[in-house]
Residue, then its C-alpha position, 0 to 999 in steps of 0.5 A: m495331412k490328417g490333424w492331431i489329437i491331445l486327449n487330457g484327463n482334468i487340467q485345473f486351469e484352462t489357460e494351461l492347455i494354450s500355453r503348454f500347447a502353444e507351439r502346436i497351436r501356432e503351427s498349421r499343416h491344414a489343406d486349406p491355405d486360408v486355415r493355414q494363414w489364420r490358424k483360427v481356433l475354435l472353442i467348444t464350451a457347451a459342457w459349461q452350459r449356461d456359463e459357455h460364453k465365460e471363456g474370455h481367459i481362454k480367448a486372451a491366453i489365445s491372443q497372448i500366443g500370438i493367434p490373431s483376431r479377425i473382426e467380421r460383422g462385430y465379430d471375431e472370426n479367428i478366435q471363436n466359441l462354436s456356441i452350440y449350447h447357446e444355438f440349441n437354446r436359439f433353435r429351442r425358442n424359435e421352434p417349440e413344437l420341434y422342441r417339445q417332440y425333441h423334449e419327450k425323446q430325450g425323456v423316453i432315452i433318459k427313462a430307458k437308460e436309467f431302467y438299463r443301468r439298474k439291471n447292470s448295476d445287479f449284474v455287476r453287483i453278482l459278478r463282484e460276488q462271484t468273484q470274491f466267492v471264488k477267490d476265497s475258495y481258490a487261493g491265488v486265483g483272481l478275476a483276470q484268470i476267471l475271465a481267461y480260463d478257456v471254457a470250450a478248449r477245457r471242455p473235452a477234459l470234463p471226464r478227467m477233471g477232479q471235484g475241485e477242477l469240475i467245480f471251478h470249470y463251472y464257477c469260470q464259465d458262470i462268471q464269464d457269462t454274467l460278464a457276457k450278459i453285462v456287455d450284451n445289456d451295453n449293446a442293448m442300450v445303444r440299439v435302443c437309444k438309436e431306434v429311439e433317435r430315429a423314430f424322432r427324426d423321422r416323425s419330427r423331420v427335424d432335418e428338413n427344418p429350414l432354421f435347422i439347416t441354416m444353424r446346422d451348415e453355419l456350425r459345420r462352417r465354424i468346424l471346416s475353418a477352424n485350425t485348432i478345436l479346443i474342447f473343455g470338460g464339464r457335463v458329458s451329456v449336455l456336450l454329447n446331446r448338443l453335438w448329436f442333435f446338429r449332426l456334427h460327428d461327420v463334420l468333425q472327423e472331416a475337419l480332423c481329415r483335412g488338418t484340424n488340430f484337436c485338444s481336449v479335456s475331461a468330458g471333451s476328451v471322453v466325447l471324442a472316443q468311440k465309447v462314453i464311459l462315465y463314473d457314477d453319473f447317474w445314481g443319486d441313492r447312494a445307500a442303495r448302490p454304496r459302491k461306485e461303478f464306471e457306466f457305459f454312457d453311450n457311444g461317442l463321436g468316434l474320432v479315436k477308435p482304439v482307446t476307451l478313456f478314463p479320465h480323472c484317472m487316480d481319483r476314480i479308478q482303484t488301480d491297484d485292485p487288479d480285479n477292477l482293472a481287468y474287469l474294466a479292460r474286459r468290459f469296455a474293450a472296444g479298445v485299450c483301456v487308458g487313464l488320464n490324469e490332471e498331468s497326463f497328455l496322450l498324443i494321437e499324430p500322424y507319424r511316417d515309419e521309416p525305412s518303410g515310408i509307411t504313415r500311420e497313427r502313433y499314439l504318445s504319452i507327452g505329459t512331463k509330470d505325469g504319464v498315461y496309464v494303461f491297464d489290461r485284461m489281465g489286471k495289469k497297469n502300466c504307466l507310459r512316461a513322456g515320449e513312450e508310445l502306446v501300442v493300440a493293437a487289440p489286446 
């Protein structure tokens, strides 16, 4: 039986996650009877970086809900931290030459991403300026209508169009082309980063290094022996880079399929998605780019494919601006665009449809104090309250 996933935007106190979902954390449908018996909880706090092991309050909260400790070789094997940030540092100390090559590779990726963002930042600026120009020229028209305009279907009617219609036709065509260039640049950036990563792996042969293999296998063992995995927020890039370095994306997917449950906050939620979208996390020069924007950072782990996540929703998304919602939904169309707040919780769980008997994934809003926010290509926003289901079919 596949496990469930709970995604949250930015809960203020980590221990609240434990108390709110205590019953779920105590339960188990895992395929391994030993995991079902012990109900092990694994913490991933690498996004806290040097503070990765300042998790005592979380471990205490887990004990309080009835998850027992299991001390082996002086360590608790049942309420455990993956410790991937510190494990990476240990590898760094023991393999300085491999780390040097890794660091050089990361430097290339960082520079490539910075270069890409400068290019796409200009395209986004142009898109917004073009949109405002058209709105000033054609009353009642917004970006959603411009992007929904079917240029190809309308082309045969060009000889019958008046001047105003013709101009509008070509305005729409040009704005759609601008957005297409932005999306193409997103995809090109991923291809470049994959090439650089592949070259590093081939050149360094890090995957054949004995210490790397030993550490990777131990990290995988910790993951596959967990009933529930809690992934907390912090520095997204660090969390994602460490998980990718040790090749843990496949084993996390395997754990989910075996029945491991996942509960995540902010950065922890974002990395589980197919695409990692960050909010103005890269630019220090506010004078050069005064308007804050969402940017595509990288591919995520892909455990949650049909949705694109935006934590800190009300803090960061101009949710009352239909143009902004339409832009985000069109640019980041890999999945349904979902905004999550501090009190927003999205549950993804296997659900057996009756009377068909077919098991499918159900996406359910379960926050009692706030909802899950969904925005579409027409710039519309919908808040799903507790018990309402999110339809994940492509818009």
